[in-house]
All heavy atoms as TSV, in Angstrom:
chain	resi	resn	atom	element	x	y	z
A	1	MET	N	N	11.790	-6.911	1.621
A	1	MET	CA	C	12.354	-5.753	0.965
A	1	MET	C	C	11.258	-4.737	0.624
A	1	MET	O	O	11.489	-3.545	0.723
A	1	MET	CB	C	13.094	-6.157	-0.306
A	1	MET	CG	C	14.335	-6.968	-0.083
A	1	MET	SD	S	15.547	-6.013	0.833
A	1	MET	CE	C	16.784	-7.210	1.086
A	2	TRP	N	N	10.103	-5.239	0.202
A	2	TRP	CA	C	9.020	-4.332	-0.170
A	2	TRP	C	C	8.625	-3.447	1.003
A	2	TRP	O	O	8.356	-2.256	0.833
A	2	TRP	CB	C	7.818	-5.111	-0.699
A	2	TRP	CG	C	6.756	-4.219	-1.234
A	2	TRP	CD1	C	5.571	-3.927	-0.645
A	2	TRP	CD2	C	6.794	-3.450	-2.446
A	2	TRP	NE1	N	4.858	-3.041	-1.415
A	2	TRP	CE2	C	5.588	-2.731	-2.523
A	2	TRP	CE3	C	7.725	-3.307	-3.452
A	2	TRP	CZ2	C	5.308	-1.881	-3.590
A	2	TRP	CZ3	C	7.430	-2.453	-4.514
A	2	TRP	CH2	C	6.229	-1.753	-4.572
A	3	LYS	N	N	8.603	-4.019	2.216
A	3	LYS	CA	C	8.255	-3.228	3.407
A	3	LYS	C	C	9.242	-2.071	3.597
A	3	LYS	O	O	8.844	-0.972	3.950
A	3	LYS	CB	C	8.237	-4.106	4.659
A	3	LYS	CG	C	7.094	-5.074	4.699
A	3	LYS	CD	C	5.815	-4.334	4.931
A	3	LYS	CE	C	4.668	-5.312	5.055
A	3	LYS	NZ	N	3.381	-4.650	4.985
A	4	ARG	N	N	10.518	-2.312	3.337
A	4	ARG	CA	C	11.514	-1.243	3.462
A	4	ARG	C	C	11.230	-0.137	2.440
A	4	ARG	O	O	11.329	1.052	2.742
A	4	ARG	CB	C	12.917	-1.783	3.273
A	4	ARG	CG	C	13.325	-2.720	4.386
A	4	ARG	CD	C	14.803	-2.887	4.455
A	4	ARG	NE	N	15.198	-4.035	5.212
A	4	ARG	CZ	C	15.087	-4.194	6.520
A	4	ARG	NH1	N	14.539	-3.235	7.228
A	4	ARG	NH2	N	15.508	-5.283	7.119
A	5	LEU	N	N	10.876	-0.543	1.224
A	5	LEU	CA	C	10.548	0.452	0.201
A	5	LEU	C	C	9.295	1.238	0.581
A	5	LEU	O	O	9.213	2.442	0.334
A	5	LEU	CB	C	10.376	-0.223	-1.160
A	5	LEU	CG	C	11.629	-0.884	-1.733
A	5	LEU	CD1	C	11.301	-1.576	-3.050
A	5	LEU	CD2	C	12.758	0.105	-1.904
A	6	GLU	N	N	8.326	0.580	1.193
A	6	GLU	CA	C	7.115	1.274	1.635
A	6	GLU	C	C	7.430	2.316	2.709
A	6	GLU	O	O	6.874	3.412	2.697
A	6	GLU	CB	C	6.089	0.272	2.174
A	6	GLU	CG	C	5.424	-0.541	1.092
A	6	GLU	CD	C	4.451	-1.561	1.654
A	6	GLU	OE1	O	4.679	-2.080	2.773
A	6	GLU	OE2	O	3.466	-1.856	0.956
A	7	VAL	N	N	8.333	1.965	3.629
A	7	VAL	CA	C	8.727	2.906	4.678
A	7	VAL	C	C	9.414	4.114	4.052
A	7	VAL	O	O	9.148	5.262	4.425
A	7	VAL	CB	C	9.637	2.209	5.722
A	7	VAL	CG1	C	10.246	3.217	6.680
A	7	VAL	CG2	C	8.851	1.155	6.477
A	8	TRP	N	N	10.289	3.882	3.099
A	8	TRP	CA	C	10.973	4.960	2.372
A	8	TRP	C	C	9.927	5.836	1.687
A	8	TRP	O	O	9.933	7.057	1.799
A	8	TRP	CB	C	11.933	4.347	1.379
A	8	TRP	CG	C	12.683	5.294	0.470
A	8	TRP	CD1	C	12.479	6.635	0.302
A	8	TRP	CD2	C	13.749	4.954	-0.401
A	8	TRP	NE1	N	13.363	7.137	-0.630
A	8	TRP	CE2	C	14.148	6.126	-1.073
A	8	TRP	CE3	C	14.398	3.770	-0.698
A	8	TRP	CZ2	C	15.163	6.135	-2.013
A	8	TRP	CZ3	C	15.414	3.784	-1.622
A	8	TRP	CH2	C	15.802	4.950	-2.270
A	9	ALA	N	N	9.014	5.203	0.968
A	9	ALA	CA	C	8.003	5.944	0.210
A	9	ALA	C	C	7.080	6.742	1.123
A	9	ALA	O	O	6.646	7.837	0.753
A	9	ALA	CB	C	7.194	4.984	-0.651
A	10	ALA	N	N	6.792	6.218	2.301
A	10	ALA	CA	C	5.924	6.942	3.235
A	10	ALA	C	C	6.568	8.260	3.657
A	10	ALA	O	O	5.871	9.240	3.907
A	10	ALA	CB	C	5.636	6.074	4.452
A	11	LYS	N	N	7.890	8.281	3.693
A	11	LYS	CA	C	8.605	9.525	4.043
A	11	LYS	C	C	8.532	10.500	2.876
A	11	LYS	O	O	8.145	11.646	3.046
A	11	LYS	CB	C	10.047	9.209	4.399
A	11	LYS	CG	C	10.805	10.381	4.908
A	11	LYS	CD	C	12.132	9.983	5.479
A	11	LYS	CE	C	12.811	11.223	6.021
A	11	LYS	NZ	N	14.057	10.922	6.661
A	12	ASP	N	N	8.920	10.068	1.686
A	12	ASP	CA	C	8.822	10.874	0.460
A	12	ASP	C	C	9.350	10.045	-0.700
A	12	ASP	O	O	10.559	9.982	-0.923
A	12	ASP	CB	C	9.593	12.179	0.584
A	12	ASP	CG	C	9.361	13.120	-0.591
A	12	ASP	OD1	O	8.779	12.681	-1.613
A	12	ASP	OD2	O	9.746	14.297	-0.499
A	13	ALA	N	N	8.461	9.418	-1.447
A	13	ALA	CA	C	8.843	8.510	-2.527
A	13	ALA	C	C	9.564	9.213	-3.672
A	13	ALA	O	O	10.318	8.584	-4.396
A	13	ALA	CB	C	7.609	7.792	-3.064
A	14	ALA	N	N	9.351	10.500	-3.825
A	14	ALA	CA	C	9.945	11.222	-4.950
A	14	ALA	C	C	11.312	11.823	-4.621
A	14	ALA	O	O	12.009	12.279	-5.518
A	14	ALA	CB	C	8.997	12.319	-5.421
A	15	ALA	N	N	11.687	11.825	-3.348
A	15	ALA	CA	C	12.939	12.469	-2.945
A	15	ALA	C	C	14.094	11.470	-2.909
A	15	ALA	O	O	13.946	10.370	-2.391
A	15	ALA	CB	C	12.773	13.096	-1.571
A	16	PRO	N	N	15.233	11.859	-3.441
A	16	PRO	CA	C	16.414	11.001	-3.326
A	16	PRO	C	C	16.859	10.906	-1.865
A	16	PRO	O	O	16.655	11.843	-1.095
A	16	PRO	CB	C	17.477	11.686	-4.169
A	16	PRO	CG	C	16.882	12.916	-4.707
A	16	PRO	CD	C	15.504	13.074	-4.180
A	17	GLN	N	N	17.447	9.783	-1.518
A	17	GLN	CA	C	17.945	9.550	-0.164
A	17	GLN	C	C	19.382	9.055	-0.250
A	17	GLN	O	O	19.723	8.319	-1.166
A	17	GLN	CB	C	17.105	8.468	0.532
A	17	GLN	CG	C	15.635	8.781	0.648
A	17	GLN	CD	C	15.360	9.818	1.719
A	17	GLN	OE1	O	15.904	9.756	2.808
A	17	GLN	NE2	N	14.508	10.773	1.400
A	18	ASN	N	N	20.209	9.433	0.726
A	18	ASN	CA	C	21.542	8.856	0.792
A	18	ASN	C	C	21.531	7.762	1.861
A	18	ASN	O	O	20.521	7.561	2.543
A	18	ASN	CB	C	22.616	9.920	1.032
A	18	ASN	CG	C	22.460	10.642	2.351
A	18	ASN	OD1	O	22.117	10.065	3.371
A	18	ASN	ND2	N	22.716	11.939	2.339
A	19	GLN	N	N	22.648	7.058	2.018
A	19	GLN	CA	C	22.671	5.944	2.950
A	19	GLN	C	C	22.415	6.394	4.389
A	19	GLN	O	O	21.726	5.702	5.138
A	19	GLN	CB	C	23.994	5.184	2.857
A	19	GLN	CG	C	24.056	4.314	1.622
A	19	GLN	CD	C	25.196	3.322	1.660
A	19	GLN	OE1	O	25.773	3.037	2.701
A	19	GLN	NE2	N	25.537	2.797	0.496
A	20	LYS	N	N	22.926	7.550	4.771
A	20	LYS	CA	C	22.708	8.041	6.138
A	20	LYS	C	C	21.218	8.298	6.390
A	20	LYS	O	O	20.685	7.965	7.445
A	20	LYS	CB	C	23.513	9.309	6.389
A	20	LYS	CG	C	23.432	9.785	7.835
A	20	LYS	CD	C	24.464	10.829	8.128
A	20	LYS	CE	C	25.687	10.063	8.458
A	20	LYS	NZ	N	26.566	10.389	9.442
A	21	GLN	N	N	20.534	8.858	5.403
A	21	GLN	CA	C	19.099	9.105	5.543
A	21	GLN	C	C	18.332	7.777	5.618
A	21	GLN	O	O	17.394	7.644	6.405
A	21	GLN	CB	C	18.600	9.946	4.374
A	21	GLN	CG	C	19.126	11.360	4.406
A	21	GLN	CD	C	18.908	12.096	3.096
A	21	GLN	OE1	O	19.159	11.557	2.022
A	21	GLN	NE2	N	18.456	13.338	3.183
A	22	LEU	N	N	18.747	6.809	4.800
A	22	LEU	CA	C	18.079	5.509	4.828
A	22	LEU	C	C	18.344	4.770	6.137
A	22	LEU	O	O	17.481	4.033	6.611
A	22	LEU	CB	C	18.496	4.674	3.620
A	22	LEU	CG	C	17.960	5.195	2.283
A	22	LEU	CD1	C	18.590	4.429	1.124
A	22	LEU	CD2	C	16.439	5.097	2.232
A	23	GLN	N	N	19.511	4.985	6.734
A	23	GLN	CA	C	19.790	4.410	8.047
A	23	GLN	C	C	18.733	4.865	9.050
A	23	GLN	O	O	18.209	4.056	9.813
A	23	GLN	CB	C	21.148	4.884	8.571
A	23	GLN	CG	C	22.328	4.099	8.110
A	23	GLN	CD	C	23.592	4.668	8.731
A	23	GLN	OE1	O	24.303	5.414	8.074
A	23	GLN	NE2	N	23.853	4.342	9.968
A	24	LYS	N	N	18.436	6.145	9.046
A	24	LYS	CA	C	17.440	6.691	9.969
A	24	LYS	C	C	16.044	6.190	9.619
A	24	LYS	O	O	15.272	5.813	10.490
A	24	LYS	CB	C	17.482	8.213	9.951
A	24	LYS	CG	C	18.736	8.783	10.552
A	24	LYS	CD	C	18.756	10.290	10.459
A	24	LYS	CE	C	20.077	10.837	10.968
A	24	LYS	NZ	N	20.184	12.285	10.785
A	25	THR	N	N	15.727	6.200	8.334
A	25	THR	CA	C	14.398	5.782	7.893
A	25	THR	C	C	14.129	4.324	8.244
A	25	THR	O	O	13.054	3.978	8.722
A	25	THR	CB	C	14.256	5.992	6.370
A	25	THR	OG1	O	14.413	7.386	6.086
A	25	THR	CG2	C	12.914	5.526	5.853
A	26	TRP	N	N	15.123	3.476	7.983
A	26	TRP	CA	C	14.952	2.037	8.202
A	26	TRP	C	C	15.414	1.583	9.580
A	26	TRP	O	O	15.256	0.422	9.931
A	26	TRP	CB	C	15.705	1.254	7.135
A	26	TRP	CG	C	15.126	1.381	5.761
A	26	TRP	CD1	C	13.860	1.712	5.425
A	26	TRP	CD2	C	15.816	1.160	4.523
A	26	TRP	NE1	N	13.704	1.721	4.058
A	26	TRP	CE2	C	14.892	1.385	3.483
A	26	TRP	CE3	C	17.115	0.801	4.203
A	26	TRP	CZ2	C	15.230	1.240	2.143
A	26	TRP	CZ3	C	17.451	0.664	2.865
A	26	TRP	CH2	C	16.524	0.883	1.847
A	27	GLU	N	N	16.031	2.487	10.354
A	27	GLU	CA	C	16.556	2.164	11.676
A	27	GLU	C	C	17.515	0.982	11.615
A	27	GLU	O	O	17.386	-0.002	12.334
A	27	GLU	CB	C	15.415	1.902	12.661
A	27	GLU	CG	C	14.521	3.110	12.831
A	27	GLU	CD	C	13.335	2.865	13.745
A	27	GLU	OE1	O	13.058	1.708	14.100
A	27	GLU	OE2	O	12.672	3.853	14.087
A	28	LEU	N	N	18.496	1.093	10.722
A	28	LEU	CA	C	19.498	0.057	10.509
A	28	LEU	C	C	20.892	0.656	10.531
A	28	LEU	O	O	21.064	1.862	10.393
A	28	LEU	CB	C	19.276	-0.631	9.155
A	28	LEU	CG	C	17.995	-1.430	8.976
A	28	LEU	CD1	C	17.850	-1.856	7.527
A	28	LEU	CD2	C	17.974	-2.633	9.887
A	29	SER	N	N	21.890	-0.206	10.640
A	29	SER	CA	C	23.284	0.238	10.572
A	29	SER	C	C	23.664	0.560	9.131
A	29	SER	O	O	22.999	0.117	8.183
A	29	SER	CB	C	24.206	-0.862	11.106
A	29	SER	OG	O	24.185	-1.978	10.231
A	30	GLN	N	N	24.758	1.296	8.961
A	30	GLN	CA	C	25.226	1.634	7.618
A	30	GLN	C	C	25.569	0.378	6.821
A	30	GLN	O	O	25.172	0.280	5.654
A	30	GLN	CB	C	26.414	2.603	7.698
A	30	GLN	CG	C	26.853	3.154	6.357
A	30	GLN	CD	C	27.734	2.203	5.564
A	30	GLN	OE1	O	28.517	1.445	6.133
A	30	GLN	NE2	N	27.596	2.221	4.257
A	31	PRO	N	N	26.267	-0.616	7.399
A	31	PRO	CA	C	26.554	-1.824	6.613
A	31	PRO	C	C	25.280	-2.560	6.166
A	31	PRO	O	O	25.221	-3.076	5.050
A	31	PRO	CB	C	27.388	-2.690	7.559
A	31	PRO	CG	C	28.017	-1.719	8.501
A	31	PRO	CD	C	26.986	-0.633	8.681
A	32	ALA	N	N	24.263	-2.564	7.013
A	32	ALA	CA	C	23.002	-3.223	6.640
A	32	ALA	C	C	22.330	-2.492	5.481
A	32	ALA	O	O	21.819	-3.123	4.552
A	32	ALA	CB	C	22.072	-3.293	7.847
A	33	VAL	N	N	22.336	-1.164	5.526
A	33	VAL	CA	C	21.749	-0.372	4.436
A	33	VAL	C	C	22.521	-0.614	3.143
A	33	VAL	O	O	21.921	-0.832	2.087
A	33	VAL	CB	C	21.728	1.129	4.797
A	33	VAL	CG1	C	21.351	1.983	3.590
A	33	VAL	CG2	C	20.769	1.379	5.947
A	34	SER	N	N	23.828	-0.611	3.226
A	34	SER	CA	C	24.659	-0.858	2.051
A	34	SER	C	C	24.351	-2.223	1.446
A	34	SER	O	O	24.212	-2.363	0.226
A	34	SER	CB	C	26.130	-0.770	2.441
A	34	SER	OG	O	26.949	-0.964	1.318
A	35	GLN	N	N	24.218	-3.225	2.291
A	35	GLN	CA	C	23.913	-4.580	1.818
A	35	GLN	C	C	22.539	-4.634	1.149
A	35	GLN	O	O	22.371	-5.247	0.101
A	35	GLN	CB	C	23.974	-5.565	2.970
A	35	GLN	CG	C	23.821	-7.005	2.547
A	35	GLN	CD	C	24.030	-7.964	3.703
A	35	GLN	OE1	O	24.162	-7.563	4.856
A	35	GLN	NE2	N	24.063	-9.242	3.398
A	36	ILE	N	N	21.571	-3.970	1.722
A	36	ILE	CA	C	20.220	-3.940	1.136
A	36	ILE	C	C	20.252	-3.289	-0.239
A	36	ILE	O	O	19.637	-3.785	-1.183
A	36	ILE	CB	C	19.246	-3.195	2.073
A	36	ILE	CG1	C	18.954	-4.056	3.301
A	36	ILE	CG2	C	17.955	-2.828	1.352
A	36	ILE	CD1	C	18.264	-3.314	4.419
A	37	LEU	N	N	20.973	-2.181	-0.366
A	37	LEU	CA	C	21.026	-1.467	-1.642
A	37	LEU	C	C	21.740	-2.274	-2.726
A	37	LEU	O	O	21.541	-2.022	-3.912
A	37	LEU	CB	C	21.686	-0.104	-1.464
A	37	LEU	CG	C	20.870	0.900	-0.646
A	37	LEU	CD1	C	21.703	2.128	-0.329
A	37	LEU	CD2	C	19.579	1.273	-1.357
A	38	GLN	N	N	22.560	-3.233	-2.333
A	38	GLN	CA	C	23.250	-4.088	-3.297
A	38	GLN	C	C	22.460	-5.350	-3.637
A	38	GLN	O	O	22.812	-6.070	-4.563
A	38	GLN	CB	C	24.625	-4.471	-2.746
A	38	GLN	CG	C	25.551	-3.294	-2.634
A	38	GLN	CD	C	26.871	-3.665	-1.970
A	38	GLN	OE1	O	27.287	-4.806	-1.987
A	38	GLN	NE2	N	27.526	-2.690	-1.384
A	39	ASP	N	N	21.393	-5.609	-2.905
A	39	ASP	CA	C	20.583	-6.803	-3.128
A	39	ASP	C	C	19.907	-6.724	-4.504
A	39	ASP	O	O	19.323	-5.701	-4.847
A	39	ASP	CB	C	19.521	-6.912	-2.033
A	39	ASP	CG	C	18.705	-8.168	-2.149
A	39	ASP	OD1	O	17.773	-8.193	-2.976
A	39	ASP	OD2	O	19.005	-9.130	-1.421
A	40	PRO	N	N	19.965	-7.803	-5.301
A	40	PRO	CA	C	19.333	-7.784	-6.625
A	40	PRO	C	C	17.832	-7.493	-6.577
A	40	PRO	O	O	17.289	-6.892	-7.497
A	40	PRO	CB	C	19.601	-9.181	-7.184
A	40	PRO	CG	C	20.765	-9.695	-6.399
A	40	PRO	CD	C	20.686	-9.041	-5.054
A	41	GLY	N	N	17.159	-7.877	-5.511
A	41	GLY	CA	C	15.729	-7.602	-5.386
A	41	GLY	C	C	15.417	-6.129	-5.250
A	41	GLY	O	O	14.380	-5.647	-5.702
A	42	ILE	N	N	16.317	-5.388	-4.640
A	42	ILE	CA	C	16.153	-3.942	-4.477
A	42	ILE	C	C	16.698	-3.197	-5.691
A	42	ILE	O	O	16.204	-2.139	-6.058
A	42	ILE	CB	C	16.862	-3.470	-3.188
A	42	ILE	CG1	C	16.080	-3.886	-1.947
A	42	ILE	CG2	C	17.097	-1.981	-3.176
A	42	ILE	CD1	C	14.865	-3.044	-1.640
A	43	ALA	N	N	17.695	-3.770	-6.321
A	43	ALA	CA	C	18.368	-3.094	-7.440
A	43	ALA	C	C	17.404	-2.715	-8.563
A	43	ALA	O	O	17.630	-1.716	-9.249
A	43	ALA	CB	C	19.497	-3.960	-7.980
A	44	VAL	N	N	16.335	-3.456	-8.749
A	44	VAL	CA	C	15.373	-3.117	-9.801
A	44	VAL	C	C	14.445	-1.980	-9.382
A	44	VAL	O	O	13.752	-1.415	-10.211
A	44	VAL	CB	C	14.538	-4.347	-10.229
A	44	VAL	CG1	C	15.419	-5.419	-10.815
A	44	VAL	CG2	C	13.717	-4.876	-9.070
A	45	ALA	N	N	14.442	-1.633	-8.088
A	45	ALA	CA	C	13.534	-0.607	-7.581
A	45	ALA	C	C	14.247	0.673	-7.170
A	45	ALA	O	O	13.614	1.689	-6.934
A	45	ALA	CB	C	12.757	-1.155	-6.388
A	46	VAL	N	N	15.585	0.619	-7.075
A	46	VAL	CA	C	16.352	1.757	-6.584
A	46	VAL	C	C	17.481	2.057	-7.563
A	46	VAL	O	O	18.202	1.158	-7.986
A	46	VAL	CB	C	16.931	1.453	-5.187
A	46	VAL	CG1	C	17.815	2.596	-4.712
A	46	VAL	CG2	C	15.812	1.196	-4.186
A	47	GLU	N	N	17.618	3.319	-7.906
A	47	GLU	CA	C	18.679	3.744	-8.819
A	47	GLU	C	C	19.664	4.645	-8.070
A	47	GLU	O	O	19.248	5.556	-7.344
A	47	GLU	CB	C	18.068	4.524	-9.976
A	47	GLU	CG	C	19.075	5.049	-10.960
A	47	GLU	CD	C	18.433	5.838	-12.089
A	47	GLU	OE1	O	17.206	5.918	-12.160
A	47	GLU	OE2	O	19.200	6.386	-12.896
A	48	ALA	N	N	20.941	4.361	-8.235
A	48	ALA	CA	C	21.978	5.241	-7.691
A	48	ALA	C	C	22.171	6.380	-8.682
A	48	ALA	O	O	22.433	6.154	-9.860
A	48	ALA	CB	C	23.277	4.472	-7.492
A	49	LEU	N	N	22.017	7.594	-8.202
A	49	LEU	CA	C	22.168	8.767	-9.059
A	49	LEU	C	C	23.652	9.112	-9.217
A	49	LEU	O	O	24.465	8.753	-8.361
A	49	LEU	CB	C	21.412	9.942	-8.452
A	49	LEU	CG	C	19.901	9.719	-8.280
A	49	LEU	CD1	C	19.269	10.909	-7.571
A	49	LEU	CD2	C	19.237	9.469	-9.614
A	50	PRO	N	N	24.015	9.815	-10.274
A	50	PRO	CA	C	25.415	10.220	-10.448
A	50	PRO	C	C	25.901	11.030	-9.244
A	50	PRO	O	O	25.168	11.877	-8.730
A	50	PRO	CB	C	25.397	11.069	-11.711
A	50	PRO	CG	C	24.172	10.658	-12.440
A	50	PRO	CD	C	23.172	10.267	-11.375
A	51	ARG	N	N	27.101	10.743	-8.834
A	51	ARG	CA	C	27.685	11.423	-7.675
A	51	ARG	C	C	28.211	12.796	-8.080
A	51	ARG	O	O	28.759	12.966	-9.159
A	51	ARG	CB	C	28.819	10.567	-7.139
A	51	ARG	CG	C	29.294	10.980	-5.794
A	51	ARG	CD	C	30.274	9.965	-5.280
A	51	ARG	NE	N	30.539	10.239	-3.883
A	51	ARG	CZ	C	31.175	9.439	-3.096
A	51	ARG	NH1	N	31.625	8.294	-3.559
A	51	ARG	NH2	N	31.379	9.757	-1.846
A	52	HIS	N	N	28.048	13.768	-7.210
A	52	HIS	CA	C	28.532	15.130	-7.439
A	52	HIS	C	C	29.655	15.421	-6.460
A	52	HIS	O	O	29.413	15.600	-5.266
A	52	HIS	CB	C	27.401	16.146	-7.259
A	52	HIS	CG	C	26.263	15.938	-8.207
A	52	HIS	ND1	N	26.343	16.271	-9.540
A	52	HIS	CD2	C	25.039	15.403	-8.036
A	52	HIS	CE1	C	25.213	15.960	-10.140
A	52	HIS	NE2	N	24.399	15.434	-9.248
A	53	GLY	N	N	30.880	15.430	-6.966
A	53	GLY	CA	C	32.032	15.709	-6.116
A	53	GLY	C	C	32.170	14.693	-4.996
A	53	GLY	O	O	32.103	13.496	-5.222
A	54	ASN	N	N	32.299	15.188	-3.776
A	54	ASN	CA	C	32.435	14.325	-2.612
A	54	ASN	C	C	31.118	14.089	-1.886
A	54	ASN	O	O	31.101	13.515	-0.808
A	54	ASN	CB	C	33.454	14.919	-1.624
A	54	ASN	CG	C	34.866	14.842	-2.167
A	54	ASN	OD1	O	35.183	13.961	-2.966
A	54	ASN	ND2	N	35.711	15.760	-1.746
A	55	ASP	N	N	30.022	14.569	-2.473
A	55	ASP	CA	C	28.711	14.365	-1.855
A	55	ASP	C	C	28.396	12.878	-1.787
A	55	ASP	O	O	28.815	12.111	-2.657
A	55	ASP	CB	C	27.609	15.071	-2.659
A	55	ASP	CG	C	27.714	16.581	-2.596
A	55	ASP	OD1	O	28.415	17.106	-1.694
A	55	ASP	OD2	O	27.109	17.245	-3.452
A	56	PRO	N	N	27.621	12.464	-0.783
A	56	PRO	CA	C	27.223	11.054	-0.709
A	56	PRO	C	C	26.373	10.668	-1.922
A	56	PRO	O	O	25.669	11.500	-2.498
A	56	PRO	CB	C	26.380	10.974	0.564
A	56	PRO	CG	C	26.580	12.249	1.284
A	56	PRO	CD	C	27.096	13.251	0.314
A	57	ILE	N	N	26.433	9.408	-2.281
A	57	ILE	CA	C	25.607	8.902	-3.381
A	57	ILE	C	C	24.140	9.010	-2.972
A	57	ILE	O	O	23.766	8.644	-1.863
A	57	ILE	CB	C	25.961	7.448	-3.718
A	57	ILE	CG1	C	27.408	7.350	-4.203
A	57	ILE	CG2	C	24.999	6.883	-4.767
A	57	ILE	CD1	C	27.910	5.925	-4.351
A	58	GLN	N	N	23.326	9.524	-3.875
A	58	GLN	CA	C	21.888	9.632	-3.664
A	58	GLN	C	C	21.199	8.469	-4.379
A	58	GLN	O	O	21.590	8.099	-5.480
A	58	GLN	CB	C	21.362	10.956	-4.223
A	58	GLN	CG	C	21.940	12.179	-3.547
A	58	GLN	CD	C	21.317	12.413	-2.188
A	58	GLN	OE1	O	20.105	12.366	-2.029
A	58	GLN	NE2	N	22.148	12.656	-1.202
A	59	TYR	N	N	20.167	7.941	-3.755
A	59	TYR	CA	C	19.396	6.835	-4.322
A	59	TYR	C	C	17.967	7.294	-4.518
A	59	TYR	O	O	17.443	8.093	-3.743
A	59	TYR	CB	C	19.431	5.624	-3.380
A	59	TYR	CG	C	20.830	5.099	-3.178
A	59	TYR	CD1	C	21.633	5.583	-2.155
A	59	TYR	CD2	C	21.363	4.132	-4.028
A	59	TYR	CE1	C	22.921	5.118	-1.979
A	59	TYR	CE2	C	22.659	3.666	-3.854
A	59	TYR	CZ	C	23.422	4.167	-2.827
A	59	TYR	OH	O	24.706	3.707	-2.658
A	60	LEU	N	N	17.331	6.784	-5.560
A	60	LEU	CA	C	15.979	7.188	-5.907
A	60	LEU	C	C	15.152	5.960	-6.228
A	60	LEU	O	O	15.631	5.043	-6.913
A	60	LEU	CB	C	16.028	8.115	-7.131
A	60	LEU	CG	C	14.757	8.800	-7.554
A	60	LEU	CD1	C	14.271	9.763	-6.474
A	60	LEU	CD2	C	14.981	9.570	-8.850
A	61	LEU	N	N	13.923	5.933	-5.727
A	61	LEU	CA	C	13.009	4.860	-6.125
A	61	LEU	C	C	12.747	5.007	-7.612
A	61	LEU	O	O	12.594	6.118	-8.122
A	61	LEU	CB	C	11.695	4.963	-5.351
A	61	LEU	CG	C	11.774	4.654	-3.862
A	61	LEU	CD1	C	10.450	4.971	-3.190
A	61	LEU	CD2	C	12.163	3.211	-3.624
A	62	THR	N	N	12.679	3.909	-8.323
A	62	THR	CA	C	12.568	3.970	-9.777
A	62	THR	C	C	11.659	2.868	-10.310
A	62	THR	O	O	11.287	1.946	-9.593
A	62	THR	CB	C	13.981	3.880	-10.409
A	62	THR	OG1	O	13.891	4.162	-11.794
A	62	THR	CG2	C	14.611	2.538	-10.211
A	63	GLY	N	N	11.315	2.978	-11.560
A	63	GLY	CA	C	10.562	1.947	-12.266
A	63	GLY	C	C	9.175	1.703	-11.687
A	63	GLY	O	O	8.527	2.601	-11.163
A	64	ALA	N	N	8.741	0.453	-11.784
A	64	ALA	CA	C	7.406	0.071	-11.339
A	64	ALA	C	C	7.236	0.287	-9.834
A	64	ALA	O	O	6.146	0.638	-9.377
A	64	ALA	CB	C	7.131	-1.387	-11.705
A	65	ALA	N	N	8.304	0.093	-9.070
A	65	ALA	CA	C	8.215	0.307	-7.618
A	65	ALA	C	C	7.880	1.764	-7.325
A	65	ALA	O	O	7.039	2.055	-6.474
A	65	ALA	CB	C	9.518	-0.083	-6.938
A	66	ARG	N	N	8.516	2.670	-8.031
A	66	ARG	CA	C	8.237	4.105	-7.822
A	66	ARG	C	C	6.783	4.418	-8.157
A	66	ARG	O	O	6.092	5.105	-7.406
A	66	ARG	CB	C	9.174	4.953	-8.673
A	66	ARG	CG	C	8.970	6.443	-8.496
A	66	ARG	CD	C	9.934	7.207	-9.410
A	66	ARG	NE	N	9.650	8.604	-9.407
A	66	ARG	CZ	C	10.316	9.509	-8.686
A	66	ARG	NH1	N	11.306	9.133	-7.918
A	66	ARG	NH2	N	9.999	10.786	-8.748
A	67	LEU	N	N	6.322	3.892	-9.268
A	67	LEU	CA	C	4.928	4.132	-9.661
A	67	LEU	C	C	3.956	3.551	-8.644
A	67	LEU	O	O	2.950	4.167	-8.303
A	67	LEU	CB	C	4.658	3.537	-11.038
A	67	LEU	CG	C	5.385	4.216	-12.209
A	67	LEU	CD1	C	5.135	3.437	-13.486
A	67	LEU	CD2	C	4.941	5.652	-12.354
A	68	ALA	N	N	4.267	2.373	-8.133
A	68	ALA	CA	C	3.384	1.714	-7.165
A	68	ALA	C	C	3.375	2.430	-5.818
A	68	ALA	O	O	2.358	2.421	-5.133
A	68	ALA	CB	C	3.815	0.266	-6.986
A	69	LEU	N	N	4.492	3.052	-5.462
A	69	LEU	CA	C	4.618	3.640	-4.133
A	69	LEU	C	C	4.331	5.133	-4.060
A	69	LEU	O	O	4.136	5.657	-2.966
A	69	LEU	CB	C	6.035	3.369	-3.591
A	69	LEU	CG	C	6.331	1.906	-3.300
A	69	LEU	CD1	C	7.819	1.693	-3.085
A	69	LEU	CD2	C	5.534	1.422	-2.095
A	70	LEU	N	N	4.311	5.825	-5.186
A	70	LEU	CA	C	4.000	7.261	-5.143
A	70	LEU	C	C	2.554	7.469	-4.715
A	70	LEU	O	O	1.650	6.775	-5.172
A	70	LEU	CB	C	4.224	7.895	-6.518
A	70	LEU	CG	C	5.664	8.222	-6.878
A	70	LEU	CD1	C	5.756	8.697	-8.314
A	70	LEU	CD2	C	6.240	9.263	-5.942
A	71	GLN	N	N	2.371	8.428	-3.832
A	71	GLN	CA	C	1.016	8.743	-3.358
A	71	GLN	C	C	0.275	9.521	-4.451
A	71	GLN	O	O	0.828	10.441	-5.032
A	71	GLN	CB	C	1.084	9.572	-2.083
A	71	GLN	CG	C	1.770	8.856	-0.935
A	71	GLN	CD	C	1.041	7.601	-0.500
A	71	GLN	OE1	O	-0.183	7.568	-0.450
A	71	GLN	NE2	N	1.787	6.559	-0.194
A	72	PRO	N	N	-0.984	9.171	-4.697
A	72	PRO	CA	C	-1.754	9.911	-5.728
A	72	PRO	C	C	-2.045	11.336	-5.314
A	72	PRO	O	O	-2.040	11.706	-4.203
A	72	PRO	CB	C	-3.043	9.105	-5.852
A	72	PRO	CG	C	-3.110	8.190	-4.688
A	72	PRO	CD	C	-1.738	8.136	-4.075
């Protein structure tokens, strides 16, 4: 899981991503991305942001993972 977070962070650790963007970043199917985002190991590192209307849910790296992965 950490490797997936590193790939996300290499793209832009501070930017929110939706599932479609993470599909491209991780080169995975939508169901696989959804399953990863529901994994308890990832749940402590990724926060689902409040949804705005019909826009896709945005996810953001958070907590210690965000601090560890942000580029200085």
